N, C-alpha and C positions, 0 to 999 in steps of 0.2 A: 783720194776718190771715194771714199766711203759715203762723205756728205752729198758728193756729185749723183751718185746714184741714187739718194734718198730725193734729194732736192728734183730732180728727172722725172720721178716716178710722180712727186707732188704735183707738177705742173703740169703733166700730161694728162693723170686722170683726176686731180683734184682732191683736197684732204679736209672736206668738212665735217666736224661732228655735231649733229645738232639732237639732242636728245631729250625726251619728253619723259618724265617721271611724274606719273599720275595715281597717286597715293590713296585711294577714295574707297570706303571713308575713313577720316583719319581724326575724327572727333575725340573729344577727352572720354577717357574710360573711367569707369567707377573706381574710387580711391586716389585718383590723380590728385596731385599737390592743386590747390584751388588756383594759385597763379599760373597755371599750365592751361586752365581753362580758356576755352575761346566763346565770344558772345555769339559768332557766328562760323561753326567750324568750317575749315577748309577742304574742300572736295577733291580739289583738283591741284596738283605741284606740276606746274611745266617747268623744265630746266632745260633750256637750249644751249646746247654742248658746243661751241665751236673751237675748233683748232686753228693753230697755224697764226694765232694773233694777239697781240698783248692788250692790256688795259690802256696803256700808253699808247698805243697805235692810234687807239680809237678817242680816248677821252683826254688828250696832253692837256688842253686848255679849257675844258669844260667849266662853265657853260658858256665861254667866250670866243666866238669865231669871228675871224678876221673880214668876214662879209666885203670880197674884193667886187670892184665892179664887174657886172656880167655873170656874177654866181649868185645862187639862192643866198638870200638873208636870213641868218637864224638869230633871233633877240631873244636873250635870255630872260626869263621872268624873274620880277622882284622877289628878293628873300629866297634866293636859292642858296641851299646851307652848302658850304664849303667844303668840299672834297680832296682826297689826297691826291692831287694831278702833278706834273711836270711844272707845271706853271705855279703852283702855292707851294710845290716845294723848292724853288728857287734852282729848278734844275733846266731851264731851256738856257740858250744862248745868253751870254757868253760864259755861262757857269757851269755847264756840263763836264764831266771829267774825261769824256771819250775824245778821240781825235778827232770825232766829226762833231760839230754842235747838232742838236735836234733841228730839225725843219720841216714847215709845213707843206704837205703835199695837196695841189689844188684838184679840184673838180676833173679836170682834163687827164690825170696822173691818177684815175682811180683803177689801174690795170697796172700792177707791179708783180715783177717775177717772187718767186718765193724764198725765203732767207733759210740757212742754215741751221737746222735743229737737230743737229746730231747730240748724241748723250754727253761726250764728253766735250764737243765744243762748245755746248752751253755752258758746260762747268768753266773750263777756259774762258769765255766772256765775263765770268764774275771775278776772274785773278785774285782768289782769295779774300773776296770780301769788297776789294776797292771798285767793281762794277764800272770798268774803264776800256775793256778789250772786245766791246760788241763788234766795232767794225773789222778789226784784225782776225777775229776768231768764226764770227757767224755771218757776216757781210756778203751779201753775192751781188754781183753786178757783172758788166762788161758784155761782151758779144752773144745775143741771143738773150737778153736779159732787159727788159722793158725799166732802165735803171735811171732814165731823163738825165742821164748827163754826171750823177755823182757817184757812178762805181758802187764799190764797196759800201760806200756812205749810206745807201738807201735805207740799211738797217736803222738809221735814226729818223726815218721820215714818220710824219704822224698826221693824221686828218681832222678836221674838225665839223661842225655843224653844218658847213655848207656842202660838204660832201656826205658825211655818215649821216644825214639829217634825220632819218627814221629813228635811230639808235638815241641821239640826243633828244628826240621828242620824248620817246619811251623812257628815259632817264628823268625828265620832267616830271612823269606821273608816277613813278615808282623809285622806291629804296634804292640806292648804291650801296655796293657791298665793295667799298674799294680797300678794304683790309680784307679781302677771301684770298686766299693763297693757293696756289699749285703745291702739292707736294713731292712732286719729283721732275726729275729732266728728261729730256729727249723728245722723240717724234711720235708719231700716232699710238702705236701700240701699248707701250706703256702709259700713255695718259689715258687710254680708252679701259685698261685693266685696271688702272689705279682710280676710275671713275666708279665702276662697279665692285670693286673689291676693296679698294683702300690703300691697295699695295700692289706690287708687281712680281712678290715671288712664288715659287710652287713652280716652276717651269720645269717639265720635262720631256726633252735632255737639258740637264741643269747647266749644261756649259755646252752650247751652240755656237759654232764657228763657221762663216762663209767666206768667199775669197775676198769681199769685202770689208770684212771685220767681224768682231764678235756680235750675235744676236741674243745671246743669254750667258750670264756669268754667276756662278756659284748658285742656280736657281732663278736669279732676278733678271727679268726681260730687259734688256735696255735699248733693242732695234725694232723695227718693222717685220718682225717676222710673221707669218700667218697662223689660223687657229688650225689644229690638227683635225678636230670634229667638224669638217666643213668639205662636201663635195667639191665646192669650187676653189678652194686653196690649189696654186700650181706650184709653190716653191718651199724653201725653208719654212719649217713650222714646228710648233710644240703645244702640247695639252698643259694645261693649268690644273693643279691640285689646290684642295681648300675651298672656302666658300665664298661666295658672292651676293650682292645685294638679292639678286632673285632667289637663291636659295633660302634668304631670310623671310621675304615676302610670302613663299611657298608654305615655309614651317608656321608663318602668323596668317594662312589662310587667307592673305589677301591677293586678288587679282592682281595679273602686270602683265605686262607684253613689252618687248623692243622691235621696232620699225624700222626697217635701213631701204631706202632706195636700192632698187635692182635685185631686192632679195629672191623674188619671183623668179625662177629659173625660165630661162628660153626654152629648155628642153627638160624635162621632168626627169628625174630617177626612174628605172625599170627595176621590178623586183618580179623573182621566182616564186613559185606557188607557196614555197615553204619560208618566204620572206626574205631570201639571200638577193643581195643586190647583184642586177645582172649589169647594168649601166648607171653612172652616176649621172646627177643632174650638173648642167652647164649654166652659167651665168654670162651671159652675151651681150644686155641691152646696153644701150649709150645713146647720147644725145650731143649735139653741139651746144658747147657753153656759150656764156654772152662775150667771150675772147673769140669766136669762131673756130675754137679747136674741138674735136671729139672729145667727149670725157664718158669713161666707162661710168657705168650706174653703181655696180657693186664691187665694193674692195675688201676684201676678206678682212685684211688686218685693222679695218675698222667696228668690226662685229666683235665686242669682247666677250659675250656670252657663248658663241663656238667654240672658245678655248677650253671651256668647263664641260664635262661629259653630262653633268646634272640640270646644265640650262642650255643645252644645242640641240638644233634641229638640223642634222648631218645633212639629210637629202632635201632641204629647203621645201619640206610639204607644207601645203596651206591649211589653213583651219578648218575642221571639219564643217564650220557653219560659223556665222556672224556673231549670232548668239555665244559662241564658245572663245571667242577673241577675249584674250586674258586669261582663260582659264587651261588647265592642264589637260591637253589632246594631242595629236599627234604633230602639232605646231611646236608646242612645247614651249609657247609663249614668244616664238620669233616668227618676225613678220615681215611683209613687205610694206614698205611706204605708203602703198595704195590703199591698204587697210585701215590706216590712222583715223580717217576721218569717219570710219564706221563705226569705232570702238566708242569714243567717250558716250558716257552714260551706263555704258555695259560693262567695260573693264577700267583696271587701272594700268596705266600705259607707260612704257619707256621707248621713246621714239629716237629713230637716227635719220639724218636727214638724207636725200637725194644728193648722190655727188654731183650730177650737172646744176645744181643749184647751190653749189658750197660755197661757203665764206672765206676760203684760203686765197690766198695770193694766187695769182694764175689763173684762177676761175672767179665767177660770179660772187657779189658779197651780200646778194639779197635772199639767200634761201631762205636762212632762219627768220627773217623777218616778216617773208612771205607766208611761211606756215604759221608762224604766230598769229598773222592776222585770220587766216582761215581757222585756226583750233580758237582762238578767241569768241569768235563768231559761234561757234559749235559749244563750247562751253560756259557761254557768256552768263546763263542762268543757272549754272552748279558752283557758283563760288570759287572760281579758280584763284591760284597763286600761281606766280610767274617768278622765272628768274633764270637771266641769261649768264652763264658761264664759259669764260675762256680758257681751255686747255694749254695746249703747250702753245709757244708763242712764236716760233718759228724761227725763233732767234732775235725776233727785235725786242726794239729797247724796253724795257720795263724796269727801270732803274731804281723808282722810289718803292718799290712794294717787292723786289724780289726775294724769293723764298727761304725759308729756313726749314731743312728737312729735319722733320721733328720725330722721326722713327726709322727703325731700320725696314728698307724695300721688303725684306724676306719674312718680315712678322706676320701674325695671325691679324685677319679682319677685325677692325675695332671701328663700332660706331660711334666716332667722334668728331668734334668740328676740325678743319685744318687748324695750324697754327697761326698766329696772329702776331703783328709787329707793330708797335706803336711809330716808329722812325721810318725816316724815308732817305737819310743822308748815306753816303758812302761808309762813316764811320759805324752808322748802326747796321748796315748790311753786315758789314765787317765781323761786328760783335755776333752776329747772328749765324755767320756763316763758319765761325770759329766755335761756337757753341753746340752746334748740332752733334747728336751721338755718331759715333764711328759706323760708317758704313762701307764695308770692303768694294764695293763696286765703284767708289769714290776715291780710292786710293791712287796717288799718281802713278805708281807702277802699272796701273790698268788704262792710262789713259793714250 
């Protein structure tokens, strides 16, 4: 029942995380090693952080599209570097170890139901490193689900350049980090916290349970609980201790901001003369998504900085001025998405997408690309660097690149690259899975 609760929430309100991290200026400092210097310093680093979709779901056969009659044609350029895909790894039908073989979803099948992305269910899909239990443990299909007759086997579906054409076109012009790994299992909240803090530990209360199951265990967040420091939080919640990237940016006097759809309150908070809160802010804006269903704009558990006292804006206060965006004032670096296009050139930004244009299954997939196009026009003359990163995969097949957990979830923040793996076959995944350091929240006793 726990995954049904989470899946329902994802389909009804959408679950895209699209983040913009704009660390400007970050040119070489005096004393830096010569090999770290850049001829043209990067001023804007744009990270579009999308959740609930795996790399293989979008790029299983890149750059080769089926180009079936009646569909748009994607033609690969000459000399495309070979990347680690299901096709190149030899893991398409009939060689995949899962009970349903990977299959292509057409343009007409662009709207699918969300797949199970529960913390323990995703681990069960790994099956001790065999990576062969995706259908049985995280597949979602059946009544009320756009599964196109394949039921739980939908989890094995992938798109090609005829459907996700924009993504494949961007891939032709930018480098692809096909060995970039997530470092945690689970749904939105653990992934968002891991994005900004490099870990998911330090939760208070350390052990929080609900009728649907555990939200935190031994201080590690494992489910979609909401942030404590947020007027718009409506249910089970925690506060996080420790530092996040916002704290590190503040310590270096680098301006930054986090922008999220629906953050601007529909009813502002009210205060007494002495500063006491009389009424909390409310966040109730919504839109109709591309699937024709209403989508709430603001989802508290998608706003990771609101879990930390040091970087939260509990009452959703606006910036004191446009010039203050990215700097410390009453907004404390947390903004509505409508502010994002005002800020490039004035601040360093960290942005999250509006939920109605989200890229998760069950909602529109075009939101991140829409904002990337707009942002590229704004920062074109300011030497941007872009990166698209896919956070939790919503249970979707990611066979040749599934993660090796490289550190304890409750460990301190470390600014280092995620672990990499050279292999993609199940035997390699098994080696990585078995060699991970011990993590109490991965113990079978907790499953």
